[in-house]
N, CA and C atoms as an extended XYZ file, in Angstrom:
228
Properties=species:S:1:pos:R:3:atomname:S:1:resname:S:1:resid:I:1 pbc="F F F"
N         2.799       -8.083       15.256 N   MET     1
C         3.199       -7.002       14.385 CA  MET     1
C         3.008       -5.655       15.060 C   MET     1
N         1.999       -5.576       15.900 N   LYS     2
C         1.750       -4.344       16.632 CA  LYS     2
C         2.969       -3.983       17.485 C   LYS     2
N         3.521       -4.978       18.156 N   GLU     3
C         4.681       -4.746       19.014 CA  GLU     3
C         5.898       -4.315       18.211 C   GLU     3
N         6.060       -4.889       17.027 N   LEU     4
C         7.190       -4.538       16.166 CA  LEU     4
C         7.130       -3.068       15.754 C   LEU     4
N         5.963       -2.615       15.332 N   VAL     5
C         5.801       -1.208       14.935 CA  VAL     5
C         6.034       -0.290       16.126 C   VAL     5
N         5.541       -0.686       17.288 N   GLU     6
C         5.703        0.136       18.491 CA  GLU     6
C         7.174        0.252       18.880 C   GLU     6
N         7.917       -0.832       18.815 N   ILE     7
C         9.341       -0.802       19.156 CA  ILE     7
C        10.110        0.076       18.175 C   ILE     7
N         9.833       -0.075       16.885 N   LEU     8
C        10.520        0.736       15.880 CA  LEU     8
C        10.222        2.219       16.056 C   LEU     8
N         8.962        2.557       16.288 N   ALA     9
C         8.575        3.966       16.424 CA  ALA     9
C         9.176        4.575       17.687 C   ALA     9
N         9.151        3.845       18.793 N   LYS    10
C         9.699        4.393       20.040 CA  LYS    10
C        11.193        4.641       19.936 C   LYS    10
N        11.890        3.870       19.119 N   ALA    11
C        13.326        4.070       18.936 CA  ALA    11
C        13.625        5.328       18.119 C   ALA    11
N        12.660        5.790       17.334 N   LEU    12
C        12.886        6.932       16.451 CA  LEU    12
C        12.520        8.281       17.058 C   LEU    12
N        11.553        8.320       17.952 N   VAL    13
C        10.964        9.586       18.402 CA  VAL    13
C        11.623       10.132       19.663 C   VAL    13
N        11.355       11.419       19.945 N   ASP    14
C        11.834       12.060       21.166 CA  ASP    14
C        10.893       11.828       22.339 C   ASP    14
N         9.626       11.549       22.050 N   HIS    15
C         8.612       11.350       23.092 CA  HIS    15
C         8.000        9.953       22.958 C   HIS    15
N         8.735        8.912       23.385 N   PRO    16
C         8.214        7.545       23.215 CA  PRO    16
C         6.964        7.262       24.035 C   PRO    16
N         6.715        8.057       25.053 N   GLU    17
C         5.506        7.842       25.868 CA  GLU    17
C         4.233        8.198       25.107 C   GLU    17
N         4.359        8.957       24.020 N   ASN    18
C         3.197        9.356       23.224 CA  ASN    18
C         2.939        8.428       22.035 C   ASN    18
N         3.706        7.373       21.911 N   VAL    19
C         3.545        6.434       20.798 CA  VAL    19
C         2.484        5.403       21.169 C   VAL    19
N         1.537        5.198       20.259 N   SER    20
C         0.557        4.127       20.452 CA  SER    20
C         0.240        3.511       19.094 C   SER    20
N        -0.095        2.228       19.129 N   VAL    21
C        -0.415        1.496       17.912 CA  VAL    21
C        -1.741        0.790       18.123 C   VAL    21
N        -2.688        1.020       17.226 N   ASN    22
C        -3.983        0.350       17.269 CA  ASN    22
C        -4.035       -0.658       16.130 C   ASN    22
N        -4.479       -1.876       16.441 N   GLN    23
C        -4.501       -2.942       15.452 CA  GLN    23
C        -5.925       -3.412       15.204 C   GLN    23
N        -6.269       -3.548       13.920 N   THR    24
C        -7.559       -4.087       13.504 CA  THR    24
C        -7.284       -5.266       12.577 C   THR    24
N        -7.799       -6.423       12.923 N   ASP    25
C        -7.566       -7.630       12.130 CA  ASP    25
C        -8.783       -7.982       11.290 C   ASP    25
N        -8.518       -8.480       10.087 N   THR    26
C        -9.539       -9.087        9.244 CA  THR    26
C        -9.019      -10.469        8.855 C   THR    26
N        -9.722      -11.143        7.968 N   ASP    27
C        -9.328      -12.503        7.597 CA  ASP    27
C        -7.909      -12.584        7.049 C   ASP    27
N        -7.613      -11.748        6.060 N   LYS    28
C        -6.322      -11.843        5.395 CA  LYS    28
C        -5.471      -10.596        5.514 C   LYS    28
N        -5.871       -9.654        6.351 N   SER    29
C        -5.079       -8.440        6.462 CA  SER    29
C        -5.097       -7.903        7.897 C   SER    29
N        -4.131       -7.052        8.145 N   VAL    30
C        -4.000       -6.374        9.430 CA  VAL    30
C        -3.856       -4.889        9.137 C   VAL    30
N        -4.630       -4.076        9.838 N   HIS    31
C        -4.550       -2.622        9.680 CA  HIS    31
C        -3.970       -2.065       10.979 C   HIS    31
N        -2.837       -1.370       10.882 N   LEU    32
C        -2.176       -0.772       12.035 CA  LEU    32
C        -2.221        0.738       11.917 C   LEU    32
N        -2.592        1.386       13.010 N   GLN    33
C        -2.611        2.848       13.047 CA  GLN    33
C        -1.586        3.293       14.079 C   GLN    33
N        -0.524        3.924       13.610 N   LEU    34
C         0.544        4.420       14.463 CA  LEU    34
C         0.264        5.880       14.796 C   LEU    34
N         0.205        6.192       16.070 N   VAL    35
C        -0.057        7.564       16.526 CA  VAL    35
C         1.165        8.049       17.298 C   VAL    35
N         1.706        9.198       16.877 N   VAL    36
C         2.861        9.806       17.537 CA  VAL    36
C         2.559       11.267       17.836 C   VAL    36
N         3.408       11.884       18.644 N   ALA    37
C         3.261       13.307       18.954 CA  ALA    37
C         3.489       14.127       17.676 C   ALA    37
N         2.808       15.266       17.550 N   PRO    38
C         2.950       16.086       16.332 CA  PRO    38
C         4.393       16.479       16.017 C   PRO    38
N         5.193       16.745       17.044 N   GLU    39
C         6.578       17.147       16.787 CA  GLU    39
C         7.468       15.975       16.363 C   GLU    39
N         6.977       14.748       16.492 N   ASP    40
C         7.734       13.566       16.084 CA  ASP    40
C         7.329       13.023       14.717 C   ASP    40
N         6.358       13.635       14.071 N   MET    41
C         5.889       13.136       12.782 CA  MET    41
C         7.013       13.089       11.748 C   MET    41
N         7.818       14.111       11.694 N   GLY    42
C         8.906       14.157       10.717 CA  GLY    42
C         9.936       13.064       10.929 C   GLY    42
N        10.161       12.695       12.166 N   LYS    43
C        11.136       11.645       12.460 CA  LYS    43
C        10.621       10.277       12.059 C   LYS    43
N         9.326       10.075       12.159 N   VAL    44
C         8.742        8.782       11.798 CA  VAL    44
C         8.565        8.672       10.286 C   VAL    44
N         8.259        9.778        9.633 N   ILE    45
C         8.053        9.747        8.183 CA  ILE    45
C         9.382        9.822        7.438 C   ILE    45
N        10.284       10.694        7.856 N   GLY    46
C        11.580       10.825        7.199 CA  GLY    46
C        11.496       11.644        5.924 C   GLY    46
N        12.648       11.931        5.368 N   LYS    47
C        12.692       12.698        4.117 CA  LYS    47
C        12.102       11.869        2.999 C   LYS    47
N        11.151       12.450        2.305 N   GLN    48
C        10.450       11.819        1.189 CA  GLN    48
C         9.817       10.486        1.583 C   GLN    48
N         9.521       10.314        2.876 N   GLY    49
C         8.822        9.111        3.339 CA  GLY    49
C         9.688        7.873        3.431 C   GLY    49
N        10.999        8.037        3.446 N   LYS    50
C        11.890        6.874        3.441 CA  LYS    50
C        11.799        6.066        4.735 C   LYS    50
N        11.704        6.714        5.872 N   ILE    51
C        11.607        5.987        7.143 CA  ILE    51
C        10.284        5.242        7.207 C   ILE    51
N         9.192        5.905        6.825 N   ALA    52
C         7.877        5.258        6.837 CA  ALA    52
C         7.859        4.055        5.898 C   ALA    52
N         8.458        4.181        4.731 N   ASN    53
C         8.516        3.059        3.802 CA  ASN    53
C         9.362        1.922        4.360 C   ASN    53
N        10.439        2.243        5.063 N   ALA    54
C        11.278        1.211        5.672 CA  ALA    54
C        10.502        0.456        6.754 C   ALA    54
N         9.738        1.187        7.566 N   ILE    55
C         8.913        0.542        8.601 CA  ILE    55
C         7.898       -0.380        7.940 C   ILE    55
N         7.256        0.100        6.892 N   ARG    56
C         6.266       -0.728        6.183 CA  ARG    56
C         6.906       -1.981        5.597 C   ARG    56
N         8.103       -1.855        5.045 N   THR    57
C         8.796       -2.999        4.458 CA  THR    57
C         9.130       -4.050        5.513 C   THR    57
N         9.619       -3.619        6.665 N   ILE    58
C         9.957       -4.544        7.741 CA  ILE    58
C         8.720       -5.280        8.228 C   ILE    58
N         7.637       -4.550        8.422 N   VAL    59
C         6.407       -5.165        8.929 CA  VAL    59
C         5.799       -6.102        7.890 C   VAL    59
N         5.853       -5.723        6.624 N   LYS    60
C         5.331       -6.608        5.574 CA  LYS    60
C         6.136       -7.894        5.502 C   LYS    60
N         7.453       -7.812        5.700 N   ALA    61
C         8.287       -9.010        5.700 CA  ALA    61
C         7.915       -9.918        6.870 C   ALA    61
N         7.608       -9.337        8.014 N   ALA    62
C         7.191      -10.133        9.169 CA  ALA    62
C         5.819      -10.756        8.949 C   ALA    62
N         4.974      -10.102        8.175 N   ALA    63
C         3.614      -10.598        7.937 CA  ALA    63
C         3.581      -11.753        6.947 C   ALA    63
N         4.631      -11.909        6.167 N   VAL    64
C         4.663      -12.990        5.189 CA  VAL    64
C         4.547      -14.344        5.871 C   VAL    64
N         5.114      -14.484        7.063 N   LYS    65
C         5.030      -15.744        7.799 CA  LYS    65
C         3.587      -16.133        8.088 C   LYS    65
N         2.744      -15.142        8.344 N   ASP    66
C         1.342      -15.399        8.659 CA  ASP    66
C         0.470      -15.466        7.407 C   ASP    66
N         1.032      -15.132        6.259 N   GLY    67
C         0.253      -15.116        5.027 CA  GLY    67
C        -0.785      -14.013        5.005 C   GLY    67
N        -0.471      -12.877        5.624 N   ARG    68
C        -1.412      -11.760        5.712 CA  ARG    68
C        -0.807      -10.520        5.092 C   ARG    68
N        -1.662       -9.577        4.774 N   ARG    69
C        -1.240       -8.271        4.269 CA  ARG    69
C        -1.322       -7.274        5.416 C   ARG    69
N        -0.443       -6.277        5.377 N   VAL    70
C        -0.399       -5.271        6.443 CA  VAL    70
C        -0.522       -3.882        5.828 C   VAL    70
N        -1.354       -3.059        6.440 N   HIS    71
C        -1.511       -1.655        6.050 CA  HIS    71
C        -1.195       -0.814        7.284 C   HIS    71
N        -0.340        0.190        7.114 N   ILE    72
C         0.066        1.043        8.237 CA  ILE    72
C        -0.295        2.487        7.904 C   ILE    72
N        -1.004        3.125        8.833 N   ASP    73
C        -1.302        4.553        8.745 CA  ASP    73
C        -0.570        5.255        9.876 C   ASP    73
N        -0.024        6.434        9.596 N   ILE    74
C         0.671        7.216       10.609 CA  ILE    74
C        -0.120        8.489       10.858 C   ILE    74
N        -0.500        8.706       12.120 N   ASP    75
C        -1.319        9.862       12.496 CA  ASP    75
C        -0.682       10.588       13.679 C   ASP    75
N        -1.216       11.795       13.931 N   GLN    76
C        -0.793       12.581       15.086 CA  GLN    76
C        -1.757       12.352       16.218 C   GLN    76
């Protein structure tokens, strides 16, 4: 799932070299922290958070196969 978020974020931003994803696993959940450059925050979040919600939806659909929950935070 970490790779999926990284691929999606790098496709959206102007500075893909500044994209990083940190993953923390627990028994039934995965916590992902997406870090992008400050000038790319708007591109990753989108108007009214639509892009961020779309990323979360895609990753949650991928997590269903593993029977886990996914939480994504977006930071600078």
